[in-house]
C-alpha positions as a Markdown table, in Angstrom:
| # | Residue | x | y | z |
|---|---|---|---|---|
| 1 | Unk | 0.0 | 0.0 | 0.0 |
| 2 | Unk | 1.4 | 3.4 | -1.0 |
| 3 | Unk | 0.5 | 6.4 | 1.0 |
| 4 | Unk | 0.7 | 9.8 | -0.6 |
| 5 | Unk | 0.0 | 12.8 | 1.7 |
| 6 | Unk | 1.2 | 15.4 | -0.9 |
| 7 | Unk | -2.3 | 16.1 | -2.3 |
| 8 | Unk | -3.6 | 16.8 | 1.2 |
| 9 | Unk | -1.0 | 19.4 | 2.3 |
| 10 | Unk | -2.9 | 22.4 | 0.8 |
| 11 | Unk | -6.0 | 21.2 | 2.8 |
| 12 | Unk | -4.2 | 21.1 | 6.1 |
| 13 | Unk | -5.2 | 24.6 | 7.2 |
| 14 | Unk | -8.9 | 23.7 | 6.5 |
| 15 | Unk | -8.6 | 20.5 | 8.6 |
| 16 | Unk | -6.8 | 22.2 | 11.4 |
| 17 | Unk | -9.6 | 24.8 | 11.7 |
| 18 | Unk | -11.7 | 21.9 | 13.0 |
| 19 | Unk | -9.6 | 21.8 | 16.2 |
| 20 | Unk | -11.2 | 25.1 | 17.3 |
| 21 | Unk | -14.7 | 23.7 | 16.7 |
| 22 | Unk | -13.9 | 20.5 | 18.6 |
| 23 | Unk | -12.3 | 22.4 | 21.5 |
| 24 | Unk | -15.3 | 24.8 | 21.8 |
| 25 | Unk | -17.7 | 21.9 | 21.9 |
| 26 | Unk | -15.6 | 19.9 | 24.4 |
| 27 | Unk | -14.9 | 22.9 | 26.7 |
| 28 | Unk | -18.5 | 24.1 | 26.8 |
| 29 | Unk | -20.0 | 20.6 | 27.2 |
| 30 | Unk | -17.3 | 19.9 | 29.9 |
| 31 | Unk | -18.2 | 23.0 | 31.9 |
| 32 | Unk | -21.9 | 22.4 | 31.7 |
| 33 | Unk | -21.5 | 18.7 | 32.4 |
| 34 | Unk | -19.3 | 19.5 | 35.5 |
| 35 | Unk | -22.0 | 21.9 | 36.9 |
| 36 | Unk | -24.7 | 19.3 | 36.2 |
| 37 | Unk | -22.6 | 16.6 | 37.7 |
| 38 | Unk | -22.2 | 18.6 | 41.0 |
| 39 | Unk | -25.9 | 19.1 | 41.2 |
| 40 | Unk | -26.7 | 15.4 | 40.5 |
| 41 | Unk | -24.1 | 14.2 | 43.0 |
| 42 | Unk | -25.6 | 16.4 | 45.7 |
| 43 | Unk | -29.0 | 15.0 | 44.8 |
| 44 | Unk | -27.7 | 11.4 | 45.1 |
| 45 | Unk | -26.3 | 11.9 | 48.7 |
| 46 | Unk | -29.4 | 14.0 | 49.7 |
| 47 | Unk | -31.6 | 12.7 | 52.5 |
| 48 | Unk | -34.6 | 13.7 | 50.3 |
| 49 | Unk | -35.4 | 10.4 | 48.6 |
| 50 | Unk | -37.2 | 11.9 | 45.5 |
| 51 | Unk | -34.0 | 13.9 | 44.6 |
| 52 | Unk | -31.9 | 10.8 | 45.0 |
| 53 | Unk | -34.3 | 8.8 | 42.9 |
| 54 | Unk | -34.4 | 11.4 | 40.1 |
| 55 | Unk | -30.6 | 11.7 | 40.0 |
| 56 | Unk | -30.1 | 7.9 | 39.9 |
| 57 | Unk | -32.7 | 7.4 | 37.2 |
| 58 | Unk | -31.1 | 10.2 | 35.1 |
| 59 | Unk | -27.7 | 8.6 | 35.5 |
| 60 | Unk | -29.0 | 5.2 | 34.6 |
| 61 | Unk | -30.6 | 6.4 | 31.4 |
| 62 | Unk | -27.6 | 8.4 | 30.1 |
| 63 | Unk | -25.0 | 5.8 | 31.1 |
| 64 | Unk | -27.1 | 3.0 | 29.7 |
| 65 | Unk | -27.7 | 4.3 | 26.2 |
| 66 | Unk | -25.2 | 5.2 | 23.5 |
| 67 | Unk | -24.0 | 8.8 | 23.2 |
| 68 | Unk | -24.6 | 8.8 | 19.5 |
| 69 | Unk | -28.2 | 7.8 | 20.1 |
| 70 | Unk | -28.6 | 10.7 | 22.6 |
| 71 | Unk | -27.0 | 13.1 | 20.0 |
| 72 | Unk | -29.4 | 12.0 | 17.3 |
| 73 | Unk | -32.5 | 12.1 | 19.5 |
| 74 | Unk | -31.7 | 15.7 | 20.4 |
| 75 | Unk | -30.8 | 16.8 | 16.9 |
| 76 | Unk | -33.3 | 14.9 | 14.7 |
| 77 | Unk | -36.0 | 14.7 | 17.3 |
| 78 | Unk | -36.1 | 18.4 | 18.2 |
| 79 | Unk | -38.5 | 19.4 | 15.4 |
| 80 | Unk | -41.0 | 16.8 | 16.5 |
| 81 | Unk | -40.7 | 17.4 | 20.3 |
| 82 | Unk | -40.3 | 21.2 | 20.5 |
| 83 | Unk | -41.2 | 22.2 | 17.0 |
| 84 | Unk | -37.8 | 23.8 | 16.3 |
| 85 | Unk | -34.7 | 22.4 | 14.6 |
| 86 | Unk | -31.8 | 22.7 | 17.0 |
| 87 | Unk | -28.5 | 23.8 | 15.4 |
| 88 | Unk | -26.0 | 20.9 | 15.0 |
| 89 | Unk | -23.4 | 22.8 | 17.2 |
| 90 | Unk | -26.0 | 23.4 | 19.9 |
| 91 | Unk | -27.2 | 19.8 | 19.8 |
| 92 | Unk | -23.6 | 18.5 | 20.1 |
| 93 | Unk | -22.9 | 20.7 | 23.2 |
| 94 | Unk | -26.3 | 19.8 | 24.8 |
| 95 | Unk | -26.0 | 16.0 | 24.3 |
| 96 | Unk | -22.4 | 15.9 | 25.5 |
| 97 | Unk | -23.1 | 18.0 | 28.5 |
| 98 | Unk | -26.1 | 15.8 | 29.5 |
| 99 | Unk | -24.1 | 12.6 | 29.0 |
| 100 | Unk | -21.0 | 13.9 | 30.7 |
| 101 | Unk | -23.0 | 15.1 | 33.7 |
| 102 | Unk | -24.2 | 11.6 | 34.4 |
| 103 | Unk | -20.7 | 10.2 | 34.5 |
| 104 | Unk | -19.2 | 13.2 | 36.4 |
| 105 | Unk | -22.0 | 12.9 | 39.0 |
| 106 | Unk | -20.8 | 9.4 | 39.9 |
| 107 | Unk | -17.2 | 10.6 | 40.1 |
| 108 | Unk | -18.0 | 13.5 | 42.4 |
| 109 | Unk | -20.3 | 11.4 | 44.5 |
| 110 | Unk | -17.5 | 8.9 | 45.1 |
| 111 | Unk | -15.2 | 11.8 | 45.9 |
| 112 | Unk | -17.6 | 13.3 | 48.5 |
| 113 | Unk | -18.1 | 9.9 | 50.2 |
| 114 | Unk | -14.3 | 9.4 | 50.3 |
| 115 | Unk | -13.9 | 12.6 | 52.4 |
| 116 | Unk | -13.4 | 11.8 | 56.1 |
| 117 | Unk | -16.8 | 12.0 | 57.9 |
| 118 | Unk | -15.1 | 13.8 | 60.7 |
| 119 | Unk | -14.9 | 16.9 | 58.4 |
| 120 | Unk | -18.6 | 17.0 | 58.1 |
| 121 | Unk | -19.2 | 16.3 | 61.8 |
| 122 | Unk | -16.8 | 19.0 | 62.8 |
| 123 | Unk | -18.5 | 21.5 | 60.5 |
| 124 | Unk | -21.9 | 20.6 | 61.8 |
| 125 | Unk | -20.7 | 20.9 | 65.4 |
| 126 | Unk | -19.5 | 24.4 | 64.7 |
| 127 | Unk | -22.9 | 25.3 | 63.2 |
| 128 | Unk | -21.7 | 25.7 | 59.6 |
| 129 | Unk | -24.7 | 25.7 | 57.2 |
| 130 | Unk | -25.0 | 22.6 | 55.0 |
| 131 | Unk | -24.6 | 24.5 | 51.8 |
| 132 | Unk | -21.5 | 26.4 | 53.0 |
| 133 | Unk | -20.0 | 23.2 | 54.4 |
| 134 | Unk | -20.3 | 21.4 | 51.1 |
| 135 | Unk | -19.0 | 24.3 | 49.0 |
| 136 | Unk | -16.1 | 25.4 | 51.2 |
| 137 | Unk | -15.1 | 22.2 | 53.0 |
| 138 | Unk | -16.3 | 19.0 | 51.4 |
| 139 | Unk | -16.3 | 19.7 | 47.7 |
| 140 | Unk | -12.8 | 21.2 | 47.5 |
| 141 | Unk | -11.3 | 18.1 | 49.2 |
| 142 | Unk | -13.4 | 15.8 | 47.0 |
| 143 | Unk | -12.4 | 17.6 | 43.8 |
| 144 | Unk | -8.8 | 17.4 | 44.7 |
| 145 | Unk | -9.0 | 13.6 | 45.1 |
| 146 | Unk | -11.0 | 13.0 | 41.9 |
| 147 | Unk | -8.9 | 15.2 | 39.6 |
| 148 | Unk | -7.4 | 12.3 | 37.6 |
| 149 | Unk | -10.8 | 10.7 | 37.1 |
| 150 | Unk | -12.2 | 14.1 | 35.9 |
| 151 | Unk | -9.3 | 14.5 | 33.5 |
| 152 | Unk | -10.0 | 11.0 | 32.1 |
| 153 | Unk | -13.6 | 11.9 | 31.5 |
| 154 | Unk | -12.6 | 15.1 | 29.7 |
| 155 | Unk | -10.2 | 13.2 | 27.5 |
| 156 | Unk | -12.9 | 10.6 | 26.7 |
| 157 | Unk | -15.2 | 13.5 | 25.8 |
| 158 | Unk | -12.6 | 14.9 | 23.5 |
| 159 | Unk | -12.3 | 11.6 | 21.6 |
| 160 | Unk | -16.0 | 10.9 | 21.6 |
| 161 | Unk | -16.6 | 14.4 | 20.1 |
| 162 | Unk | -15.8 | 12.9 | 16.7 |
| 163 | Unk | -19.3 | 11.6 | 16.5 |
| 164 | Unk | -20.7 | 15.1 | 15.8 |
| 165 | Unk | -19.7 | 14.5 | 12.2 |
| 166 | Unk | -22.9 | 12.4 | 12.0 |
| 167 | Unk | -25.0 | 15.6 | 12.3 |
| 168 | Unk | -22.8 | 17.7 | 10.0 |
| 169 | Unk | -20.8 | 19.7 | 12.6 |
| 170 | Unk | -17.6 | 20.9 | 10.9 |
| 171 | Unk | -15.1 | 19.4 | 13.3 |
| 172 | Unk | -11.8 | 17.7 | 12.6 |
| 173 | Unk | -13.4 | 14.4 | 11.4 |
| 174 | Unk | -16.0 | 16.1 | 9.1 |
| 175 | Unk | -13.4 | 18.3 | 7.5 |
| 176 | Unk | -11.0 | 15.3 | 7.0 |
| 177 | Unk | -13.8 | 13.3 | 5.4 |
| 178 | Unk | -14.7 | 16.2 | 3.0 |
| 179 | Unk | -11.0 | 16.5 | 2.0 |
| 180 | Unk | -11.0 | 12.8 | 1.4 |
| 181 | Unk | -14.1 | 13.0 | -0.8 |
| 182 | Unk | -12.6 | 15.8 | -2.9 |
| 183 | Unk | -9.5 | 13.7 | -3.6 |
| 184 | Unk | -11.2 | 10.3 | -3.8 |
| 185 | Unk | -8.9 | 9.0 | -1.1 |
| 186 | Unk | -9.9 | 8.7 | 2.5 |
| 187 | Unk | -7.1 | 6.8 | 4.2 |
| 188 | Unk | -4.6 | 9.6 | 4.4 |
| 189 | Unk | -6.9 | 12.4 | 5.6 |
| 190 | Unk | -8.4 | 10.1 | 8.2 |
| 191 | Unk | -4.9 | 9.3 | 9.4 |
| 192 | Unk | -4.3 | 13.0 | 9.7 |
| 193 | Unk | -7.4 | 13.3 | 11.8 |
| 194 | Unk | -6.3 | 10.5 | 14.0 |
| 195 | Unk | -2.9 | 12.1 | 14.5 |
| 196 | Unk | -4.6 | 15.4 | 15.5 |
| 197 | Unk | -6.8 | 13.7 | 18.0 |
| 198 | Unk | -3.9 | 11.7 | 19.4 |
| 199 | Unk | -1.8 | 14.9 | 19.9 |
| 200 | Unk | -4.8 | 16.6 | 21.6 |
| 201 | Unk | -5.2 | 13.7 | 24.0 |
| 202 | Unk | -1.5 | 13.6 | 24.8 |
| 203 | Unk | -1.5 | 17.3 | 25.5 |
| 204 | Unk | -4.5 | 17.1 | 27.8 |
| 205 | Unk | -2.9 | 14.1 | 29.6 |
| 206 | Unk | 0.3 | 16.1 | 30.1 |
| 207 | Unk | -1.6 | 19.1 | 31.4 |
| 208 | Unk | -3.7 | 16.9 | 33.7 |
| 209 | Unk | -0.6 | 15.3 | 35.2 |
| 210 | Unk | 1.1 | 18.7 | 35.6 |
| 211 | Unk | -2.0 | 20.1 | 37.4 |
| 212 | Unk | -2.2 | 17.0 | 39.6 |
| 213 | Unk | 1.5 | 17.3 | 40.5 |
| 214 | Unk | 1.1 | 21.0 | 41.4 |
| 215 | Unk | -1.9 | 20.3 | 43.7 |
| 216 | Unk | 0.1 | 17.6 | 45.4 |
| 217 | Unk | 3.0 | 20.0 | 46.1 |
| 218 | Unk | 0.5 | 22.4 | 47.6 |
| 219 | Unk | -0.5 | 19.9 | 50.3 |
């Protein structure tokens, strides 16, 4: 098999523009998923059973169904459900955020439960309100412990973002596919896309380890 990347060199700037699209989707979905994950995790450990039940059912649904199915339901199903066609970019962010929130909620819940119960008991003894206790005492310690797991979820989200090509979002994968169609050769541009994703993941892994090491030094 002979590989020839020469015809694809002029198209590299076009493919590389997809990095910005991918990062925008991943960052926005990651932030929204993180906020949703915190809310769901607090619901899960709540003494109010209905909140715990809602959070557990939500997590079960989004962890038990394929992400690509959730993406297509939101994008293709929006005209039938809400009478309005959601934009592909918006549908991608929404589906990834809802899916990521389910996974992050389990990570944060485990982190909260791993914090020494004495911290909570001491705060309650001092009369610290529950909300302030969780925000200022418990959550910071939990997040510090679960940072590697959160980075793994963010990396997974970056790789899984490639499925947005199925709804026409002009990300790295979509642009590579278009370049392949124009040149009647898909192997080389898809290899280029794979290399870009690989470099992005390696960079995120390095940044995650650097942040983890810095937080350990601050102990």
